[in-house]
C-alpha positions in Angstrom: 291.0 207.5 155.6 291.0 204.2 157.5 287.9 202.3 157.3 285.9 201.0 160.3 286.3 197.3 161.0 282.3 197.0 160.9 282.4 198.8 157.2 285.4 196.7 156.2 283.7 193.3 157.3 283.0 190.8 154.5 279.4 190.0 154.1 278.2 186.7 155.3 277.7 183.7 152.7 274.6 181.5 152.3 274.1 178.3 150.4 270.4 177.8 149.1 269.8 174.3 148.0 266.7 173.2 146.1 265.6 170.1 144.1 263.8 172.6 141.6 264.9 174.9 139.3 264.3 177.8 141.5 261.6 179.3 139.5 258.9 178.9 141.9 257.3 181.9 143.9 258.7 181.2 147.4 262.3 180.3 146.3 262.4 184.0 144.4 261.0 185.7 147.4 263.3 184.0 149.8 266.4 184.5 147.7 265.7 188.4 147.0 265.2 188.8 151.0 268.3 186.7 151.9 270.4 188.5 149.2 270.0 191.8 151.3 272.0 190.1 154.2 273.9 187.4 152.6 276.1 186.6 149.4 273.9 184.0 148.1 274.9 180.9 146.0 272.0 178.8 144.7 272.0 175.2 143.5 269.1 173.6 142.0 267.9 170.9 139.5 266.3 171.4 136.1 265.1 169.1 133.2 265.4 172.1 130.9 263.9 175.7 131.2 264.9 179.2 131.9 267.2 180.6 134.3 265.8 181.5 137.9 264.1 185.0 137.8 266.2 185.9 140.9 269.5 185.6 139.2 270.6 189.0 139.4 270.2 188.7 143.4 272.7 185.8 143.7 276.5 185.4 143.4 276.3 182.1 141.6 273.3 180.0 140.2 274.1 176.7 139.3 271.3 174.4 137.8 272.1 170.7 137.5 270.6 169.3 134.2 268.3 166.2 134.6 265.4 164.6 136.2 265.0 165.5 140.1 264.4 161.7 140.9 267.4 160.3 138.7 270.0 158.8 140.7 272.5 160.3 138.2 271.4 163.7 138.6 271.3 163.4 142.5 274.7 162.2 142.1 275.9 165.3 140.2 274.0 167.5 142.7 275.7 165.7 145.5 279.2 166.4 144.1 278.6 170.1 143.2 277.6 170.7 146.9 280.7 168.9 148.1 282.9 171.0 145.7 280.9 174.4 147.0 281.5 173.4 150.6 285.2 172.4 150.0 286.0 175.8 148.4 283.7 178.2 150.3 282.9 178.9 153.9 279.0 179.3 154.3 277.4 180.9 157.5 274.2 179.4 156.8 272.5 176.9 154.5 268.9 176.9 153.3 267.5 173.5 152.2 263.9 173.0 150.4 262.0 170.1 151.9 263.0 166.9 153.7 264.0 164.8 150.7 266.7 166.7 149.8 267.8 167.4 153.1 268.2 163.7 153.7 270.2 163.1 150.3 272.7 165.8 151.3 272.7 165.2 155.1 276.4 164.0 155.2 277.6 167.2 153.7 275.5 169.5 155.9 276.8 168.3 159.2 278.3 171.1 161.4 276.5 173.6 159.2 273.8 176.1 160.5 270.9 174.6 158.5 267.4 176.1 158.0 264.9 173.3 156.6 262.2 175.0 154.7 259.3 172.6 154.4 256.6 174.0 152.1 256.0 170.9 150.3 256.5 168.1 152.7 257.9 164.8 151.7 256.3 162.9 154.8 252.8 164.2 154.0 253.0 162.7 150.2 255.2 159.4 150.7 253.2 156.3 151.2 255.3 154.2 153.2 255.1 152.3 156.6 254.5 154.6 159.6 257.9 153.5 161.2 259.5 154.8 158.2 258.2 158.3 158.4 258.9 158.3 162.2 262.4 157.5 161.6 262.6 160.0 158.6 261.5 162.9 161.0 263.7 162.0 163.7 266.8 162.1 161.3 265.5 165.2 159.4 264.2 167.4 162.1 266.7 167.0 164.9 269.8 168.4 163.3 268.6 171.8 161.6 269.1 174.8 163.7 265.3 176.1 162.4 262.4 174.7 160.6 260.1 176.7 158.5 256.7 175.9 157.4 254.3 178.1 155.5 251.1 178.1 158.1 249.7 177.4 161.6 248.0 174.3 160.3 251.0 172.7 159.0 253.0 173.6 162.1 250.4 171.8 163.9 251.2 168.5 161.9 254.9 168.8 163.0 256.0 166.6 165.9 256.3 168.0 169.3 260.2 167.9 169.6 260.3 170.2 166.6 258.3 173.1 168.1 260.9 175.0 169.8 262.9 175.3 166.5 259.6 176.0 164.2 258.9 179.2 162.6 255.8 180.0 160.6 256.9 181.8 157.5 253.7 182.2 155.1 253.4 182.2 151.3 252.3 185.9 151.0 253.6 187.9 148.0 255.4 191.3 147.9 253.1 194.2 147.7 251.8 194.7 144.3 251.8 198.2 143.1 252.0 197.5 139.4 249.6 197.8 136.4 245.8 197.1 137.1 244.3 195.7 133.6 240.5 195.9 132.8 238.2 193.1 133.3 236.0 192.0 130.7 232.1 192.2 131.8 231.1 189.6 129.1 233.2 186.6 130.3 234.3 184.7 133.4 238.1 184.8 133.0 240.1 182.3 135.2 244.0 182.3 135.8 245.5 178.8 136.1 248.9 179.0 137.1 251.9 177.1 138.8 252.3 173.4 138.5 249.7 172.4 135.7 248.5 168.8 135.8 245.4 167.0 134.9 244.2 166.1 138.7 245.4 169.7 139.9 242.9 172.0 137.6 243.3 170.7 134.0 240.4 168.2 134.0 238.0 170.5 135.9 238.8 173.4 133.5 238.2 170.9 130.6 234.7 170.0 131.9 234.0 173.8 132.8 235.1 174.9 129.4 232.7 172.3 127.8 229.5 173.6 129.5 230.0 177.5 129.6 230.8 179.3 126.6 231.6 182.4 128.6 234.4 180.7 130.3 238.0 182.1 129.3 241.4 180.6 130.9 244.6 182.0 131.3 247.4 179.5 131.8 251.0 180.4 133.1 253.4 177.8 134.6 254.8 174.3 134.2 253.0 171.9 132.1 253.3 168.4 133.5 251.4 166.2 131.2 249.8 165.9 127.9 246.1 166.6 128.8 247.6 170.2 130.1 249.3 170.5 126.8 246.2 169.9 124.9 244.3 172.3 127.4 246.9 175.0 126.5 245.8 174.9 122.8 242.0 175.2 123.5 240.6 178.2 121.5 239.4 179.9 124.7 242.7 179.5 126.4 245.6 181.9 126.4 249.1 180.2 127.3 251.8 182.6 128.7 254.7 180.3 129.6 256.7 180.9 132.9 256.2 184.3 134.7 257.7 185.7 137.8 255.1 186.3 140.8 254.8 189.8 140.0 253.7 189.4 136.4 251.4 186.7 137.5 249.7 188.9 139.7 249.5 191.6 137.1 247.6 189.0 134.7 245.4 188.4 137.8 244.2 191.7 137.6 242.3 191.3 134.3 241.1 187.8 135.7 238.0 187.4 137.8 239.5 184.2 139.5 242.7 182.3 140.3 242.1 178.5 140.4 243.5 176.4 143.3 242.1 172.9 142.7 244.0 170.1 145.0 243.1 166.5 144.7 242.4 165.3 148.4 244.6 162.1 148.0 247.3 162.8 150.6 247.9 165.4 153.4 250.4 167.6 151.6 247.4 168.6 149.4 244.7 168.6 152.0 247.0 171.0 154.1 248.1 173.0 150.8 249.0 176.5 151.6 249.1 178.1 148.2 250.6 181.6 147.6 247.7 182.0 145.0 245.1 182.7 147.7 247.4 186.0 148.7 248.0 186.6 145.1 244.4 186.8 144.4 243.9 189.3 147.3 246.7 191.6 145.9 245.0 191.6 142.4 241.4 191.9 143.8 240.2 189.0 142.0 238.3 185.7 143.4 239.5 182.3 144.2 238.0 178.9 143.0 239.0 176.1 145.6 237.7 172.9 146.5 236.4 172.2 150.1 238.6 169.4 150.9 241.8 171.8 151.1 241.7 173.2 154.7 242.5 176.6 153.4 239.1 176.8 151.9 237.6 177.8 155.2 239.9 180.9 155.1 238.4 181.5 151.7 235.0 181.0 152.9 235.4 183.2 156.1 236.5 186.0 154.2 234.3 185.8 151.2 237.3 185.4 148.9 235.8 183.3 146.3 233.8 180.2 145.3 234.3 177.1 147.4 233.1 174.0 145.1 230.9 171.3 146.6 233.6 168.8 146.1 236.9 168.2 144.3 234.7 166.9 141.4 231.7 169.0 141.3 228.4 167.4 140.9 226.9 170.0 138.5 229.7 172.2 136.3 226.7 174.3 134.9 225.7 175.1 138.5 229.6 176.1 139.2 229.6 178.3 136.2 226.5 180.2 137.4 228.0 180.6 141.0 231.4 182.0 139.2 229.2 184.5 137.5 227.1 185.5 140.7 230.4 186.0 142.8 231.6 188.1 139.9 228.9 190.4 140.0 228.7 190.5 143.7 232.4 190.6 144.7 233.7 193.8 146.6 237.3 193.2 147.7 238.4 193.9 151.3 241.2 196.8 150.8 242.3 195.9 154.4 243.3 192.3 153.3 245.9 193.7 150.8 247.7 195.4 153.6 247.6 192.5 155.8 249.0 189.4 153.8 252.4 190.8 152.7 255.8 189.1 152.2 257.3 192.5 153.6 255.4 191.8 157.1 257.1 188.3 157.4 260.3 188.3 155.6 262.1 189.3 158.8 261.5 185.8 160.2 263.3 184.0 157.4 266.2 186.6 158.1 266.1 185.8 161.7 266.3 181.8 161.1 269.6 182.4 159.5 270.7 184.6 162.3 270.7 187.9 160.5 
């Protein structure tokens, strides 16, 4: 029997490029979605660690070993991308954040490129304004589409970018897994993601010192020694790296997820964390500092406790507010159906012409 030309047509190919190890929640969601329409090759960088959770969804997973800021590592990454482009025809290329795009720019000329900006270099770099202006001009002119994570970040983009801009939020897949029981006698906090002193470790150290009923569950990347020491605390449970679905499962037995962003750059102030929406799926609360603009969303929907400042004046008062919120919290079931990756993943596919 003769096959139709449509059924015989080869699948389109996509190259997904990251400066990280691919273990973050957004990359896993994106590769999972893109693999339904494309054969996906992934190239990333790791300083040691596990293979990406999405490995089964990709044809090729290549992780360059080394520090992401090392010139030698970047040279190896550059050469690997050059080799892949030489031996493969890619219909589209997905690039994570501006710094990687600038490094690989010569290799991406002539390609359909989607630039995914969820941790903006230009909002973190402390360089003269003209350098940022020039970098944006170079970085944003050539990609076919540019993705950001929310309307606030879209508002920070230059006007000339608006016609090619798409908002693809950091929502999770619908969670329909196990729901674990919560202990009424304690306040349990999930501390997940990139774990570092000024992003939650110092806050939790102080909270544990003043509140004997506080427990902490940690999962993610330990970035410094104070965080490593916190993971050994007798009231802290360390779980290592978890995929997003398992993180949400852990959140179902916790009362809060911590979102703590030092307001020392615009990237942190305009943070768009998936943790907010993970908490909605898990029916637990959020702890967040008011300098992060998404705290307005938390306050508007009664999703958790908004601290009085990044460094709260009285941790005993904070502990009491956590206890009070835990007792009074009644999750809105409508929100669980509203903020889902399934509702927005079509935008990602459309950016790649699928």
